[in-house]
C-alpha positions in Angstrom: 9.4 -4.7 -24.5 7.7 -1.6 -25.6 10.8 0.3 -26.5 12.0 -2.6 -28.6 9.0 -2.3 -30.9 9.7 1.5 -31.3 13.3 0.7 -32.2 12.2 -1.8 -34.9 10.1 1.0 -36.6 13.0 3.4 -36.6 15.3 0.8 -38.0 13.1 0.2 -41.0 13.2 3.8 -41.7 16.9 4.0 -41.6 17.3 1.2 -44.1 15.5 2.8 -47.0 17.3 6.0 -46.2 20.8 4.8 -47.0 19.5 2.7 -49.9 18.3 5.8 -51.7 21.6 7.9 -51.5 23.5 4.8 -52.5 21.8 4.2 -55.9 21.7 7.9 -56.6 25.6 8.2 -56.4 26.1 5.1 -58.3 24.7 6.3 -61.7 26.7 9.7 -61.7 29.9 7.9 -60.8 29.6 5.3 -63.6 29.2 7.7 -66.6 32.2 9.8 -65.7 34.4 6.8 -64.9 34.1 5.2 -68.5 34.3 8.7 -70.2 37.4 9.7 -68.3 40.4 7.5 -69.3 42.8 6.0 -66.8 45.3 8.8 -67.2 42.8 11.5 -66.2 42.2 9.5 -62.9 45.5 10.3 -61.2 45.2 14.1 -62.1 41.7 14.2 -60.7 43.0 12.9 -57.4 45.7 15.6 -57.1 43.3 18.5 -56.9 41.4 16.6 -54.2 44.6 16.2 -52.0 45.1 19.9 -51.5 41.6 20.5 -49.9 42.1 17.9 -47.2 45.3 19.5 -45.8 43.6 23.0 -45.9 40.8 21.8 -43.6 43.4 20.6 -41.1 
């Protein structure tokens, strides 16, 4: 029963952690999305494809 109480405290700390990084990444992704037209979206994914294969 005691270990369950400790787990509850750790869970509460993990909840606010992921909440902070989520809102921070939202604002930076919103401004660039509207500023960049739908035509620049495909070219931006092209440069991101080469990095993944290099890691393999």
